[in-house]
C-alpha positions in Angstrom: 34.4 -28.7 -21.5 31.2 -27.0 -20.4 28.1 -28.4 -19.3 26.0 -30.9 -21.8 28.9 -31.2 -23.7 28.6 -28.0 -25.3 32.0 -25.7 -25.4 31.6 -22.5 -27.5 28.5 -20.3 -27.5 28.3 -17.9 -30.8 26.6 -14.6 -31.0 25.3 -12.4 -33.4 25.0 -8.9 -32.2 22.4 -6.7 -33.2 19.2 -7.6 -32.4 20.4 -10.7 -29.8 22.9 -9.2 -27.8 21.9 -4.9 -28.5 17.8 -4.2 -29.0 18.2 -2.9 -32.4 17.9 -4.4 -35.5 21.2 -2.7 -37.3 24.2 -0.8 -35.5 24.9 0.5 -38.8 20.9 1.7 -39.5 20.9 2.8 -35.7 23.7 5.0 -37.0 21.9 6.1 -40.2 18.8 7.4 -38.0 21.4 9.5 -35.9 22.2 11.4 -39.1 19.3 11.0 -40.4 19.9 9.2 -43.8 19.2 6.1 -45.1 20.7 3.1 -47.4 18.1 2.1 -48.6 19.0 2.2 -52.1 22.8 0.6 -51.3 20.6 -2.0 -49.4 18.8 -2.9 -52.3 21.6 -3.0 -54.6 23.2 -5.5 -52.0 20.5 -7.9 -51.7 20.8 -8.2 -56.1 24.3 -8.4 -55.8 25.4 -5.4 -58.0 27.7 -4.3 -55.0 30.1 -5.9 -52.5 30.2 -6.1 -49.0 33.0 -3.2 -48.8 31.5 -1.3 -51.6 28.1 -1.5 -49.3 30.1 -0.1 -46.1 31.8 2.5 -48.7 28.4 4.3 -49.0 27.0 4.5 -45.6 30.3 5.6 -44.3 29.6 8.3 -47.5 26.2 8.9 -45.9 27.8 10.2 -42.8 30.9 12.4 -43.8 28.3 14.5 -45.7 26.4 15.2 -42.7 29.3 15.2 -40.8 32.7 16.6 -42.1 35.3 15.4 -40.8 33.9 12.6 -38.7 36.1 10.2 -36.5 36.0 7.2 -35.2 35.2 9.0 -31.6 32.5 10.6 -33.1 31.6 7.3 -34.4 31.5 5.6 -30.8 30.1 8.2 -28.8 26.6 7.8 -31.2 26.9 3.8 -30.1 27.1 4.4 -26.9 23.3 5.1 -26.5 22.3 1.3 -28.1 20.4 -0.1 -25.8 21.7 -3.5 -24.4 19.0 -6.6 -25.2 17.3 -7.5 -21.6 19.0 -9.7 -19.6 22.8 -9.5 -20.9 25.2 -9.1 -18.2 23.4 -11.9 -16.3 23.4 -14.4 -19.4 27.1 -14.2 -20.6 28.4 -14.2 -16.8 26.6 -17.9 -16.3 28.1 -18.9 -19.3 31.7 -17.8 -18.7 31.1 -19.6 -15.1 30.1 -22.5 -16.0 33.8 -22.8 -18.6 32.5 -22.1 -22.5 34.0 -20.2 -24.7 32.2 -16.8 -26.5 32.5 -15.7 -29.6 30.4 -12.4 -31.3 30.2 -13.2 -35.2 28.3 -10.0 -36.6 27.6 -7.8 -39.6 27.4 -4.9 -37.3 29.9 -2.1 -35.7 33.1 -3.4 -34.7 33.3 -0.3 -32.4 30.1 -1.2 -30.7 31.0 -5.0 -30.5 34.3 -4.2 -28.5 32.6 -1.5 -26.6 29.8 -3.8 -25.1 32.0 -7.4 -25.5 35.3 -7.3 -24.1 34.3 -8.3 -21.1 32.7 -10.9 -21.6 33.7 -12.7 -25.3 37.4 -13.9 -26.6 36.5 -14.0 -30.0 34.8 -10.9 -31.6 34.7 -10.7 -35.3 32.9 -7.8 -36.7 32.6 -5.0 -39.5 35.2 -2.0 -38.9 36.0 1.2 -40.5 39.2 2.6 -41.1 40.9 5.5 -40.5 43.4 8.5 -41.2 44.6 8.7 -37.8 41.5 9.2 -36.1 39.3 10.5 -39.0 37.5 7.7 -41.0 38.8 7.7 -44.5 36.0 6.8 -46.6 37.0 2.4 -46.3 35.7 -0.1 -44.3 37.1 -3.5 -42.6 35.7 -6.5 -43.7 35.5 -9.2 -41.1 32.1 -10.8 -41.7 30.5 -11.3 -45.4 26.6 -10.7 -44.4 26.2 -13.4 -47.1 28.3 -16.1 -45.5 28.3 -15.7 -42.2 28.7 -19.6 -42.2 32.5 -19.5 -43.3 33.7 -16.9 -40.8 32.4 -19.8 -38.4 33.7 -22.6 -39.9 37.0 -20.8 -39.6 36.5 -19.7 -35.8 36.0 -23.5 -34.6 39.1 -25.0 -36.7 40.7 -22.0 -35.3 39.7 -23.6 -32.2 39.7 -27.0 -32.8 36.5 -27.3 -31.6 33.8 -29.7 -33.6 30.3 -28.0 -34.5 28.3 -30.5 -32.5 30.0 -28.4 -29.6 28.3 -25.2 -30.6 25.8 -23.2 -29.5 24.8 -20.2 -31.8 22.3 -17.7 -31.4 20.8 -15.4 -34.1 17.9 -13.3 -35.2 17.8 -13.1 -38.9 18.0 -15.6 -42.1 21.2 -14.1 -42.2 22.5 -16.0 -39.6 20.9 -19.0 -40.9 24.3 -21.0 -41.9 25.5 -20.7 -38.0 22.2 -21.8 -36.7 22.9 -25.1 -39.1 26.0 -25.6 -38.5 25.7 -25.8 -34.7 25.2 -28.6 -32.3 22.6 -26.5 -31.2 20.8 -23.5 -33.1 18.9 -21.1 -31.2 16.3 -18.4 -33.1 16.1 -14.7 -31.1 13.2 -13.0 -31.1 13.2 -14.5 -35.1 12.8 -11.2 -37.6 12.0 -13.9 -40.1 11.2 -17.5 -40.9 14.5 -18.5 -42.4 16.2 -18.2 -39.0 13.3 -19.7 -37.2 13.0 -23.1 -39.7 17.1 -23.4 -39.3 16.7 -22.9 -35.5 16.7 -26.1 -33.0 14.8 -24.2 -30.8 13.1 -20.8 -30.5 13.0 -17.8 -27.8 10.2 -15.1 -28.6 11.5 -13.0 -25.4 13.5 -11.0 -25.7 15.4 -11.9 -22.3 19.0 -13.4 -23.1 18.9 -15.0 -19.8 16.4 -17.6 -21.9 19.2 -18.4 -23.8 21.5 -19.6 -20.6 18.5 -21.7 -19.0 17.6 -22.9 -22.7 21.2 -24.4 -23.0 21.6 -25.3 -19.1 18.6 -27.2 -19.2 19.4 -29.6 -22.2 
């Protein structure tokens, strides 16, 4: 068992592990497109997660015919990592924590930054025909139901919620924080995630997460 009775630490990715509010929006910015209409439709419940993903991919395909997954990875390589990332994760691993990402962000980015540090990575992906994007998405983390993904993970690992730490930055992460023994709001983007958290870290420094947990 890791320190202080906690066994698992779960991180959101966008706005927490990487210093962008959305990895999807990072690709939109690269192509100088916006998904404002799709976002509004999603928030109103007019489209589901997979349709939301389809519309995002369609924007990229309009800008780059035959876009491949490698093209996407090249763009995502420019996403800035949050300060303190490596030190934070190395400390958690050294202390015996299991580690996980649960993110509505792009899985190619999560795998790039997380393969050396995380035991479990749940994020959303793009489907391909061979190497080229076929316009469909692969849904692992519904934006409005992160709590369900969290519940499934801890059940799979046979870890009680009281023995988990969750770290998130937005209202989408609130269900994870509320379920966890310790919920940490990191550089919070809204009041809902502040309210859901046991502790709030306003500085963009992930070592503060490790120090907060280790000091308990």
